[in-house]
C-alpha positions as CSV (number, residue, x, y, z in Angstrom):
1,M,-7.1,8.2,18.6
2,L,-6.3,8.1,14.7
3,S,-3.9,11.0,13.7
4,G,-4.7,10.9,10.0
5,F,-4.3,9.4,6.7
6,W,-1.1,10.1,5.0
7,G,0.0,8.7,1.5
8,G,3.0,8.6,-0.8
9,N,6.3,9.7,0.5
10,H,4.9,11.8,3.3
11,W,5.2,9.1,6.3
12,E,8.1,10.8,8.0
13,E,5.9,14.1,8.0
14,A,2.9,12.2,9.4
15,V,4.9,10.4,12.1
16,K,6.4,13.7,13.2
17,L,2.8,15.2,13.5
18,A,1.3,12.2,15.4
19,R,0.6,12.1,19.0
20,P,2.7,9.8,21.2
21,G,0.4,6.8,22.0
22,G,-1.8,7.4,18.9
23,V,-2.6,5.7,15.7
24,V,-1.6,6.9,12.2
25,L,-3.0,5.3,8.9
26,L,-0.3,5.6,6.1
27,T,-0.7,4.6,2.5
28,G,1.9,3.1,0.4
29,A,2.5,4.5,-3.0
30,W,2.9,1.6,-5.6
31,S,4.1,4.1,-8.0
32,A,6.9,5.3,-5.9
33,V,7.9,2.0,-4.5
34,E,8.0,0.3,-7.9
35,P,8.4,2.9,-10.5
36,E,9.2,0.4,-13.4
37,R,7.9,-3.1,-13.3
38,G,10.3,-5.2,-11.4
39,R,12.4,-2.3,-10.2
40,Y,12.1,-1.2,-6.6
41,D,13.2,2.2,-5.2
42,D,15.3,1.4,-2.2
43,E,15.3,5.1,-0.9
44,V,11.4,5.0,-0.8
45,M,11.6,1.8,1.3
46,A,14.2,3.3,3.4
47,S,12.1,6.4,4.1
48,Y,9.2,4.1,5.1
49,R,11.3,2.3,7.4
50,R,12.6,5.4,9.1
51,A,9.3,6.7,9.5
52,L,8.1,3.5,11.1
53,L,11.0,3.3,13.4
54,E,10.3,6.9,14.6
55,A,6.8,5.9,15.2
56,R,7.9,3.0,17.2
57,E,10.1,5.3,19.3
58,K,7.2,7.7,19.8
59,D,4.9,4.8,20.7
60,V,2.7,5.5,17.8
61,E,0.8,2.6,16.2
62,V,1.0,2.5,12.4
63,L,-1.7,1.0,10.1
64,V,-0.6,0.8,6.4
65,C,-3.0,0.9,3.3
66,L,-1.4,-0.9,0.5
67,H,-3.0,0.9,-2.3
68,D,-5.0,4.2,-2.3
69,G,-6.1,4.1,-6.1
70,A,-2.8,5.5,-7.7
71,L,-1.4,2.9,-10.2
72,P,2.0,3.1,-11.4
73,D,2.3,4.4,-15.1
74,W,3.6,1.1,-16.3
75,M,0.3,-0.5,-14.9
76,L,-1.8,2.0,-16.5
77,E,0.0,1.5,-19.9
78,R,-1.2,-2.2,-19.5
79,G,-5.0,-1.3,-18.8
80,G,-4.7,-0.8,-15.1
81,W,-6.9,-3.3,-13.3
82,Q,-8.4,-4.5,-16.6
83,D,-5.2,-6.2,-17.5
84,A,-5.8,-10.1,-17.1
85,D,-2.3,-10.3,-15.5
86,A,-2.6,-7.4,-12.9
87,I,-2.7,-9.7,-9.9
88,A,1.0,-11.0,-10.6
89,P,2.6,-7.5,-10.4
90,W,0.4,-6.5,-7.6
91,G,1.5,-9.6,-5.6
92,C,5.1,-8.6,-6.3
93,Y,4.6,-5.2,-4.9
94,V,2.7,-6.3,-1.9
95,D,5.3,-8.9,-1.1
96,H,8.1,-6.5,-1.7
97,L,6.6,-3.9,0.6
98,A,5.6,-6.4,3.4
99,R,9.1,-8.1,3.5
100,G,10.6,-4.6,4.0
101,I,8.3,-3.1,6.8
102,S,6.0,-5.9,8.1
103,E,7.6,-6.2,11.6
104,L,7.3,-2.5,12.1
105,V,3.4,-2.4,11.1
106,A,0.5,-2.9,13.5
107,G,-2.0,-3.8,10.8
108,W,-2.9,-3.6,7.2
109,V,-5.6,-2.2,5.0
110,V,-5.5,-3.5,1.3
111,F,-7.6,-0.8,-0.4
112,D,-9.0,2.5,0.1
113,G,-12.0,3.0,-2.0
114,M,-12.2,-0.4,-4.1
115,L,-15.7,0.3,-5.3
116,E,-14.8,3.8,-6.4
117,E,-11.8,2.7,-8.2
118,A,-13.8,0.0,-9.9
119,A,-16.5,2.5,-11.0
120,A,-13.7,4.4,-12.7
121,Y,-13.4,1.8,-15.3
122,G,-17.1,2.5,-16.6
123,N,-18.6,-0.7,-18.3
124,H,-15.6,-2.8,-17.2
125,A,-16.4,-2.1,-13.5
126,P,-17.9,-5.5,-12.8
127,D,-14.9,-7.3,-14.2
128,V,-12.3,-4.8,-12.4
129,L,-14.1,-5.4,-9.1
130,R,-13.5,-8.9,-9.4
131,R,-10.1,-8.5,-10.0
132,L,-9.7,-6.2,-7.2
133,V,-11.4,-8.7,-4.9
134,D,-8.8,-11.2,-6.1
135,A,-6.1,-8.9,-5.5
136,H,-7.4,-8.2,-1.9
137,A,-7.3,-12.0,-1.2
138,A,-3.8,-12.4,-2.7
139,A,-2.5,-9.7,-0.4
140,Y,-4.3,-11.1,2.4
141,L,-2.5,-14.3,2.0
142,M,0.8,-12.9,1.4
143,L,0.7,-10.7,4.4
144,R,-0.4,-13.6,6.7
145,R,2.9,-15.2,6.0
146,Q,4.9,-12.0,7.2
147,P,6.2,-11.6,10.7
148,G,4.7,-9.0,13.0
């Protein structure tokens, strides 16, 4: 039974509420994990690991969504997914997150609401959607290399 979908820095709370033997879907917060390009927040990653270790102790299976639509401010300043180089920083984020927690994760969901996110770019939506599909593929390839 899926216990719920929790995002950002609420992973520990979500795991506390999850039923033993259940499944919980958590979402990573790119803006929290990488508040500045190339600078990762170790405390956020530590809180994610604590939650995942508690989930393991409770026999709660965890699926992690990499992105729920909220981009870091520094990505928004670059035009968000319209930036021709968006895949490079996305790949760095995915790689960092996966290296930090993949052995504790049962599975991954790349995007929540990819079509809705692309639509927010108005006339640029077709180009952004292509970039999001590329980002999805890049994440898939990176995650396949991780243990777990």
